[in-house]
N, C-alpha and C positions, 0 to 999 in steps of 0.2 A: 855213290851211294845214292840212296832214296831220298827225294825231294821232300823239303818240309809238306806241303800238300799230300802227298801220295802217304807218310806216317802220320798224316792229322786225320785222312780220310778211312784208311784202312784201321789205324786205331778206332776211329767212330765207331764205323758199322759193325766193325766185331765186338766190340764190348759191347754195346747196346743191345745187340742179336745175342750174345752171351746169356746177357746179365736177365735179360726177359725171359730166358729158358729157367734160369737156374731159378729166377725170384718166383715165375708160374710155378716150378718145379717144388720150392719149399713155403710156398705161399708166402714170400716176404712181402714187407708194406712198398708201396711204389717207393716213396724216399729212401728206401733201402737199395731197391733196384737202380734208383739213379745214382748212388753214393760208388755203388758196383762199376756202374756206366763210367761214371768220371774217372774211380783211380784207375781202371785199362785202360784210356783216355791218355792219364797221364802218364801211367807208365809206357805207354806207345811211344810216348815224346823224350821220356826221362834220361836215354841214354845220350841226346844230343846236348847237356847240358854244359859238354866240354868245347862247343864245334865253333867258337871263336865269333866271326860276324852271321850265325845263322839266327832265324828268328826265336829259336828256343833259347840258344843262348843269350840271348837279352833280356831277356824274362825269369832266366833260370836262379839270380840273386833273387827275384820278388818270390819265385814258388820257394826256395830254401827259407829264406828269409820270414814268412807266413806261415811255414810249418815248423820253426824252430820258436817264434814269435808264440804260435798257439801255444807249446809247450810252454813256455815260460808263462803264459796266463794261468797252465793247469796246476803248473808246480805253485804257484806263488797265490793264485785266487782272486787276482788283482788287474781290473782291468787297467788301471793308469800303470802299471809294472808293463805291460802287453803294449801299451801306446807308446809309452815310452823308450822300450825297446827296439821298436820295429824296425825303424830308420837305422839305426846303428846297425843291426844284426842284417839287414838288406845289404847296406854297405858293404860289409865285411864280406858278407857271402857271397856279392861279386867279385871283389878281390878276390876270394879265395881261391873260388873259382876261375879266375880267370890268369891268376898267377901259377898256382897247383896243378891245370888239368890240361890234358892236353889229348886233341880230337883223335879217336880211333885208340887210345889208351885205355885203363882200367875200367872207365864206364861202359866202353865196349866189351864188355867180356860176362859171361855165363856167371861165375862168383859176386861180382857185384849186383847183377840181376839178383841174384838168391838174397847179400843182405839186404837190399833195398825192401823185398819183397817181407823178407822177416821182419824188418825196420816199422813197415806198414802193421805185421799181424800185430804188435805188440803196441804199438798206437792205438788201435783200435779194441783191443784187449784192456788196457790202460782207462781208457774212455768205459769201460762197464759195458762193452755191446755182448752178447750171445755169446759164446766162445767160437761155435762153428761157423758164426758168420765174420768172425773178426778171420779167421781161418780162409773165408772165402776174400775178403779184401787183401789178403797177402797174395794169393792164389791170382787174383784178376791184374793187380798192377804187376806180379812177376810174368804173368802171361802176355801183357801189353808190350813188357819190356822186351820179353823172347821175339817177340813178332816183330820188334822194331829192328832188332840184329839182323833176323832171318831177312828180312828185306834187304838191309842193305849188303848180305851175302850175294841174295840172288841178283838184285843190280848189279855188283860187281863182275857176273857172269854174263852180263847182257850184250859184253861187246868179245865176249871169251876172255879165260884166265889171263893170258899170257899178256892181255892190252889193259888189264885193270889189275895195278901194285895192291887194291885193296883188298883182295881176296882173301878171306881169312882172318882178316883183321877186327871182324865185330863178334863172331862165335867163339871166342878165344877164353881157353882157363889162365893161359900164362903166356907173357909176351916177357923175353929177357930183358931188354932197351927199359922196361918199365919194371924191374923188379922188386922195387923198394915199393910202390904202389903196389904193386901186387901180393907180396907180402904182409902186407899192411890191412888190405882187403881178407885173405884168407885168417888171420888170426881174430878180427872181427867178427866175421863169419864163424870161424871157431865157436868165440864166445857165447855168438847169438844163439848160436845150434847148442850149444852146454846150455842154456838157460832155458830152451822150451818146455813147455811142462810137460810135453809127451816125449821128450828126448831122455828123458832118467830113469 
């Protein structure tokens, strides 16, 4: 697979370039452009939350915990609740990622990328950003996620398909060995798509 540095550089350069273009085209404020760049960058690293000892995996619980703590604040409208929840949520997130994820499992798949992209859209829509901008947020996260998967597949070809058993385990839509995870992901994805405002 491509290294953390390769994923980080490609995600950062691609996200900033795309966000600058989209921002100029739609006359977005500078901080919106920055948010799109950040989302693309995070999306470009997100599939490696399940990677064991890699840099991304070590901080994955912190990322997940921060997002869930933000949601706790939004739902409770209380800084105290959010602060009290932060450390337990981070620890539980780290344990869950370590315990129930496997590298090149469901997180390295197209349906998981779609599910997380829609989740990002819902988050920004919930925060009452303009609907069209919320769509861009989901697209930028998903675009970064897809670039990560493509890079992993390209890296698996660098020494030939026969020499890299990892080929085909990034851009996947289903893998029998992880069938429970994939079925759960597809079920959640179906619910997420059904609830989209333009899917009815």
